[in-house]
C-alpha positions as CSV (number, residue, x, y, z in Angstrom):
1,M,-21.6,31.2,-21.2
2,L,-21.9,28.3,-19.3
3,R,-20.0,26.0,-21.2
4,K,-17.4,28.9,-21.4
5,F,-17.5,28.0,-17.4
6,C,-17.1,24.5,-18.0
7,A,-14.6,24.1,-20.9
8,S,-12.9,27.0,-18.3
9,V,-12.9,24.5,-15.5
10,L,-12.1,21.6,-17.3
11,L,-9.2,23.2,-19.1
12,V,-7.8,23.9,-15.3
13,A,-8.7,21.0,-14.3
14,T,-6.6,19.1,-16.9
15,A,-3.8,21.6,-16.1
16,T,-3.2,21.5,-12.3
17,L,-4.8,17.6,-11.6
18,Q,-2.0,15.6,-13.6
19,G,-1.9,11.9,-12.8
20,C,-5.7,12.4,-10.9
21,L,-6.8,9.0,-12.6
22,Y,-3.5,7.7,-12.9
23,A,0.6,7.5,-12.1
24,Y,2.7,5.2,-12.4
25,V,6.4,7.9,-11.3
26,T,10.0,6.3,-10.5
27,T,12.4,9.3,-9.3
28,P,16.0,9.2,-7.6
29,L,16.4,9.8,-4.0
30,D,20.1,10.4,-3.8
31,T,20.7,13.7,-3.9
32,D,24.4,13.7,-5.4
33,L,23.3,12.4,-8.6
34,Q,27.0,13.2,-10.1
35,N,28.7,10.4,-9.4
36,T,26.5,7.3,-9.0
37,E,27.0,3.9,-9.4
38,L,23.8,2.0,-9.4
39,G,26.1,-1.8,-9.0
40,D,25.1,-5.3,-9.4
41,K,22.6,-6.2,-7.1
42,V,19.1,-4.9,-7.1
43,G,16.8,-4.4,-4.3
44,E,12.7,-3.5,-3.6
45,S,10.7,-3.4,-1.4
46,S,6.7,-1.6,-1.0
47,N,4.1,-0.3,0.8
48,H,0.4,0.0,0.1
49,A,-2.5,2.5,0.9
50,V,-6.1,2.3,0.0
51,L,-7.9,5.8,1.0
52,G,-5.2,6.7,3.0
53,L,-7.2,4.9,5.3
54,V,-5.9,1.5,5.4
55,A,-1.7,0.8,5.0
56,W,0.6,-2.1,5.6
57,G,3.9,-2.9,3.9
58,D,7.3,-2.6,5.1
59,G,8.4,0.2,2.1
60,G,11.9,0.8,4.1
61,T,15.4,1.4,2.3
62,K,16.5,-1.9,4.8
63,A,13.7,-4.6,3.4
64,A,14.7,-3.6,0.2
65,A,18.6,-4.0,0.9
66,D,17.4,-7.2,2.3
67,A,15.0,-8.1,-0.6
68,G,18.2,-7.6,-3.2
69,G,21.0,-9.4,-0.5
70,I,22.9,-5.8,-0.9
71,K,25.3,-5.1,2.2
72,T,26.8,-1.0,0.5
73,L,24.0,0.7,-1.1
74,T,25.3,3.0,-3.9
75,H,21.9,4.5,-5.1
76,A,18.0,4.2,-4.4
77,D,14.6,5.1,-6.3
78,Q,11.0,5.3,-5.3
79,R,8.3,4.5,-7.4
80,V,4.7,5.6,-7.5
81,Y,1.8,4.0,-8.4
82,Q,-1.7,6.0,-7.8
83,I,-5.2,5.3,-9.1
84,L,-8.0,7.7,-8.7
85,W,-6.7,10.1,-6.7
86,G,-4.8,7.8,-4.1
87,V,-7.7,5.7,-4.0
88,Y,-5.0,3.1,-4.2
89,T,-1.2,3.7,-3.9
90,K,1.9,1.7,-3.8
91,R,4.9,2.8,-3.1
92,T,8.0,1.1,-3.8
93,T,11.5,1.9,-2.7
94,I,14.5,0.5,-5.4
95,V,18.2,0.4,-3.9
96,Y,21.1,-1.0,-6.3
97,G,24.6,-1.7,-3.9
98,K,26.8,-4.6,-3.9
């Protein structure tokens, strides 16, 4: 009986907690992706957090555009790198443009 319970808990945890140990995911920030142009230039900016208690960095769109020398943005993505349920998290904004 205890084995079945433990197996059920493990199954539920595995099915619902994807990426809890390690996650590296990139998603688009645009809402209209039908005519997306990436542009010739790419810029990135990041912010970091530890345990959600300490955070630093500038992960904004302007910082990413400045880093890539971009004047006109055409597309943006966000990348999230997370370890152990957010013990360490890095969010990166990636912008494309001209």
